[in-house]
C-alpha positions as CSV (number, residue, x, y, z in Angstrom):
1,M,0.0,0.0,0.0
2,A,1.2,3.5,-0.9
3,K,2.4,5.8,1.9
4,K,-0.1,8.6,2.8
5,Q,1.1,12.0,1.4
6,D,1.0,15.1,3.6
7,I,-1.7,17.4,2.1
8,P,-1.4,21.1,3.0
9,N,-4.2,22.5,5.1
10,P,-6.4,24.5,2.7
11,F,-7.8,26.4,5.7
12,A,-4.4,27.7,6.8
13,T,-4.0,31.4,6.4
14,F,-1.2,32.9,4.3
15,G,1.9,33.4,6.4
16,T,0.9,30.7,8.9
17,E,2.9,27.5,9.5
18,E,1.1,24.1,9.3
19,N,1.0,24.0,13.1
20,G,-0.8,27.3,13.3
21,T,2.1,29.5,14.4
22,S,2.8,32.7,12.5
23,E,6.0,33.0,10.6
24,L,5.6,36.8,10.5
25,S,6.7,38.8,13.5
26,D,5.2,42.1,12.5
27,V,1.5,42.9,12.4
28,Q,0.3,45.4,9.8
29,T,-2.0,48.1,11.2
30,V,-4.6,49.8,9.1
31,R,-5.6,53.4,9.7
32,S,-9.3,54.4,9.4
33,S,-8.3,56.9,6.7
34,D,-6.9,54.0,4.6
35,V,-10.2,52.2,4.8
36,Q,-12.2,55.3,3.9
37,N,-10.0,55.9,0.9
38,A,-10.4,52.3,-0.2
39,K,-14.2,52.6,0.1
40,S,-14.3,56.0,-1.7
41,S,-12.7,54.8,-4.9
42,K,-15.7,53.5,-6.8
43,G,-14.9,51.0,-9.5
44,K,-13.1,52.0,-12.7
45,K,-11.4,55.3,-13.0
46,S,-11.6,57.3,-16.2
47,K,-8.7,57.2,-18.7
48,H,-8.9,61.0,-18.7
49,P,-7.1,62.0,-15.5
50,D,-8.1,65.7,-15.9
51,W,-11.8,64.9,-16.0
52,K,-13.9,65.2,-12.9
53,Q,-16.8,62.9,-11.8
54,Q,-20.3,64.4,-12.0
55,T,-23.4,62.5,-11.1
56,I,-26.5,63.0,-13.2
57,Y,-29.9,61.4,-13.1
58,L,-31.5,60.0,-16.3
59,P,-34.5,57.9,-17.3
60,D,-33.8,54.2,-17.6
61,E,-34.2,54.2,-21.4
62,M,-31.6,56.9,-21.8
63,I,-29.1,55.0,-19.5
64,V,-29.6,51.9,-21.6
65,W,-29.1,53.9,-24.8
66,L,-25.9,55.4,-23.4
67,K,-24.5,52.0,-22.4
68,V,-25.2,50.6,-25.9
69,Q,-23.6,53.7,-27.6
70,A,-20.5,53.3,-25.4
71,A,-20.2,49.6,-26.2
72,Q,-20.7,50.1,-29.9
73,R,-18.1,52.9,-30.0
74,H,-15.7,51.2,-27.7
75,Q,-15.8,54.3,-25.5
76,E,-16.5,55.2,-21.9
77,I,-20.0,56.5,-21.2
78,S,-18.4,59.8,-20.2
79,E,-16.8,60.0,-23.7
80,V,-20.2,59.5,-25.4
81,V,-21.8,62.1,-23.2
82,Y,-18.9,64.5,-23.9
83,D,-19.2,64.0,-27.7
84,F,-22.9,64.8,-27.6
85,I,-22.5,67.8,-25.4
86,Q,-19.8,69.1,-27.6
87,A,-22.0,68.7,-30.7
88,S,-24.9,70.3,-28.9
89,R,-22.8,73.2,-27.8
90,G,-22.0,73.9,-31.4
91,R,-25.7,74.0,-32.3
92,V,-26.6,76.1,-29.4
93,A,-23.8,78.6,-30.2
94,R,-25.2,79.0,-33.8
95,H,-28.7,79.8,-32.5
96,D,-27.6,82.6,-30.1
């Protein structure tokens, strides 16, 4: 009969020996400001570092339309909105 192999404990935490003792002597402390900063960064950042976030409220059908436009153009939603605002600004300027 084959000898039983030692299988690593899948429930052991990283940095912990098989017998449960820690191989790390230092403990990392987390400041509350670090946690707040981590929570405040929401998802993906824009590829335009000079652009600022602005929340707007739109009807559901317009949100779906914007998402489809962004996907078809391979752009961010912000870029689609920017393009349409720029085009609209040109039309508005001609009517003044």
